[in-house]
C-alpha positions in Angstrom: 152.2 -93.7 180.9 149.9 -90.9 180.0 147.3 -91.7 178.4 147.7 -91.2 174.7 144.9 -88.6 172.8 143.3 -90.1 170.3 142.6 -88.2 167.4 140.5 -89.3 164.3 141.0 -87.0 160.7 140.5 -87.8 157.0 142.5 -89.8 155.2 142.6 -86.4 152.1 145.7 -84.8 150.4 144.1 -81.1 151.7 144.2 -82.2 155.6 147.4 -83.5 155.8 149.2 -79.7 156.6 147.3 -80.0 159.7 147.8 -83.9 160.3 151.7 -84.1 159.4 153.1 -82.2 162.7 150.5 -84.5 164.7 152.5 -88.1 162.5 155.1 -87.0 164.7 153.4 -86.8 167.8 153.2 -90.8 168.0 154.5 -90.9 172.7 150.8 -88.3 172.7 148.8 -89.0 169.7 146.9 -91.7 168.2 145.2 -90.1 164.9 142.1 -92.3 163.0 141.4 -91.8 159.6 138.0 -92.3 158.4 136.0 -90.7 156.0 134.4 -87.4 157.1 130.7 -88.5 157.4 132.1 -91.5 160.3 134.3 -88.8 162.6 131.3 -87.1 164.4 129.6 -91.1 165.1 133.2 -92.0 166.1 133.3 -88.5 168.9 130.4 -89.1 170.1 130.8 -92.8 171.2 134.0 -91.5 172.3 136.3 -93.8 169.8 138.1 -90.9 169.8 138.3 -88.3 171.7 138.5 -85.0 169.1 137.7 -85.2 165.7 138.0 -83.0 162.3 133.9 -82.8 161.7 131.6 -81.6 158.5 130.6 -78.2 159.5 126.8 -79.8 158.5 127.2 -81.7 161.4 128.6 -79.4 163.6 124.5 -77.7 162.6 123.0 -81.1 164.0 124.9 -82.1 167.0 125.0 -80.8 170.2 127.7 -80.7 172.1 129.9 -79.6 170.2 132.6 -77.4 170.9 135.0 -76.1 167.6 138.4 -74.8 167.8 138.8 -71.1 166.3 141.9 -71.6 164.8 142.3 -74.1 162.0 140.2 -75.0 159.8 139.8 -76.3 156.1 138.4 -74.1 154.0 138.4 -72.1 151.2 137.7 -69.5 149.1 137.5 -69.4 145.2 138.3 -72.4 143.5 138.9 -76.1 145.9 139.2 -78.9 142.9 139.0 -80.8 145.7 134.7 -81.3 145.8 133.3 -80.8 142.2 129.8 -81.9 140.1 130.3 -83.3 137.0 127.9 -82.7 134.8 126.3 -84.9 131.7 124.2 -82.0 130.3 124.9 -79.5 127.9 123.0 -76.8 130.4 123.2 -77.1 134.0 118.7 -76.5 133.6 118.7 -79.9 132.5 119.6 -81.7 134.7 116.8 -83.5 136.9 119.6 -86.7 138.9 121.9 -86.1 141.4 124.1 -88.8 143.0 126.3 -87.7 145.8 129.6 -89.3 147.3 127.4 -89.4 151.2 131.2 -89.8 152.1 131.4 -85.8 153.1 127.8 -84.5 154.0 129.0 -81.1 154.0 129.4 -81.1 150.3 125.9 -82.7 150.1 124.4 -80.1 151.5 126.7 -77.6 149.3 125.5 -79.0 146.4 122.0 -79.3 147.2 122.5 -75.2 148.2 123.9 -74.2 145.2 122.1 -76.3 142.6 119.4 -73.5 144.6 120.3 -70.8 145.2 122.2 -70.4 142.7 120.6 -71.9 139.7 117.1 -72.3 140.9 116.8 -76.3 140.8 115.6 -78.7 143.2 117.2 -82.1 141.2 116.0 -86.2 142.4 118.9 -86.8 144.2 120.3 -90.3 145.5 124.0 -91.4 147.5 126.2 -93.7 145.6 130.3 -94.2 146.7 131.8 -92.0 145.1 135.3 -92.2 145.2 134.9 -95.8 146.1 133.0 -96.6 143.3 134.3 -98.3 139.8 132.2 -96.9 138.2 130.3 -93.3 138.0 125.8 -93.0 138.6 123.5 -93.2 136.1 122.6 -89.4 137.1 122.5 -86.1 135.4 125.3 -84.9 137.8 127.5 -87.0 140.1 129.3 -85.2 143.0 133.0 -85.6 144.0 135.4 -84.8 147.2 138.9 -85.1 148.2 141.0 -87.1 146.9 139.6 -89.0 143.8 138.2 -85.7 142.5 141.3 -84.4 141.9 142.3 -87.4 140.1 139.4 -87.7 138.4 139.6 -87.6 133.9 136.2 -88.8 133.0 136.8 -85.5 130.8 132.7 -84.6 131.4 131.8 -80.5 132.7 132.2 -79.4 136.2 131.1 -77.3 138.8 133.8 -76.7 141.2 131.1 -75.5 144.9 134.1 -73.3 146.1 133.8 -71.4 143.1 130.0 -71.4 143.4 130.3 -70.4 146.9 132.2 -67.6 146.6 130.0 -66.3 143.9 126.7 -66.7 145.4 128.3 -65.3 149.2 131.5 -63.2 148.3 132.7 -65.5 151.6 135.5 -68.3 152.4 133.3 -71.6 152.7 134.5 -74.0 155.5 134.6 -77.9 155.0 135.7 -79.6 158.8 136.3 -78.3 162.1 138.4 -79.4 164.9 136.3 -80.0 167.5 135.0 -82.5 171.1 132.3 -82.7 172.9 134.4 -82.0 175.7 136.2 -78.7 176.9 138.6 -80.2 179.2 139.9 -82.7 176.0 139.7 -79.7 173.9 141.5 -77.5 176.5 144.4 -80.5 176.2 144.2 -80.9 172.8 144.7 -77.4 171.5 148.3 -76.5 172.4 149.3 -79.6 169.8 147.2 -79.0 167.5 148.2 -75.0 167.2 151.6 -76.4 166.7 150.9 -79.3 164.7 149.7 -76.2 161.7 151.8 -74.2 162.1 154.8 -77.5 161.7 152.9 -78.8 158.8 152.3 -75.4 157.1 156.5 -74.5 157.0 156.8 -78.3 155.5 153.9 -77.7 152.6 157.0 -79.2 149.8 157.3 -82.3 151.6 153.8 -82.4 152.1 153.8 -82.3 148.8 156.4 -84.7 147.5 155.1 -87.0 149.0 151.4 -87.1 148.4 151.7 -86.9 145.4 153.9 -90.1 144.8 150.6 -91.8 147.0 147.6 -90.1 144.5 149.9 -89.8 141.4 149.4 -86.9 141.1 152.3 -84.6 140.1 153.8 -82.4 142.7 153.1 -79.5 141.5 149.5 -79.7 141.4 149.5 -80.9 145.2 151.5 -78.1 146.1 149.5 -75.7 144.3 146.5 -77.0 145.9 147.7 -76.9 149.3 148.9 -73.7 148.9 146.4 -71.7 146.7 143.4 -73.8 147.1 143.0 -75.2 150.4 142.8 -72.4 152.9 144.0 -73.2 156.9 142.5 -70.5 159.1 138.7 -70.4 160.9 139.0 -66.3 162.1 135.9 -63.8 161.9 136.0 -64.2 157.5 135.5 -68.3 157.6 133.5 -67.7 161.3 131.1 -65.7 159.0 131.5 -68.1 156.2 129.9 -70.9 158.8 127.3 -68.4 159.9 126.2 -67.6 155.9 126.5 -71.5 155.4 124.2 -72.3 158.8 121.5 -70.0 157.7 120.8 -71.6 153.9 120.9 -74.9 155.3 118.6 -73.5 157.8 115.9 -72.3 154.8 116.1 -75.6 153.3 115.9 -78.5 156.3 119.2 -79.6 155.8 119.6 -78.8 159.4 117.2 -78.4 163.0 116.6 -74.9 164.2 118.2 -74.2 167.8 120.8 -75.7 167.5 123.8 -73.7 165.1 127.8 -73.8 166.7 129.7 -73.2 169.4 133.0 -72.0 169.6 135.2 -73.1 172.7 137.3 -70.6 174.2 138.9 -72.6 176.4 142.6 -71.4 178.7 145.1 -72.9 176.2 144.2 -70.7 173.5 146.8 -68.4 171.6 146.2 -64.6 171.0 146.7 -65.1 167.7 143.5 -67.7 167.0 141.0 -65.0 170.1 141.7 -61.8 168.6 140.8 -62.3 164.9 137.6 -64.3 165.4 134.5 -62.9 166.0 133.0 -63.5 168.7 129.2 -61.9 168.9 
């Protein structure tokens, strides 16, 4: 029996359209769900062959190959990456609790507060959506399903909106990546087909996940169709480059790594023709 391809992903609603098709490939694929911050480690240790890697980790780790064509991204409101405020004015924020389960969102928070508002508050980590209590801070970051379910009544910054207003570009939260070109060539057709399958079944995904999350189906379908994007083409790649520039400027990533796109033998023309290879 052929070896199953081990694929690591996150359990959030925004990822379901690109994993829905993979769930149907039990004879070919073994899916492992973890928080975003854990997936790069599992990939490097060989626990998984391919993983949905937080974008910022692609700037920090040599040897990661990114598949162009699929991402978790947004342009404008994202709704699932939010900084909640306990102060009436953003200028009064002096401390921020960061949900460390998403290192990309942590870096994005720091960039937005510095570049948009000129703020350098004190940052500390907390357990985010797994915590029963809100942290004692002027602001706190929530990501994923927890951010969508949050009913604190506090004002918040939607970090997708903030990035769009800062740059005019999409923000890419995560990408499919592997340390092996051979493995990625094997995975590419499955990842492409899975995205196409998911996009054809968004209504079914929204209904299924709304029950799990306790959210209205209409909210879930609007989120999946209007907030989250699943391409990794020229515009998204330019957004990644801008993110890297800001992160490098602020010392959040090392110099000299950047990121590497994988143009392998199994990538379809549709994924190639829009991507910027410069």
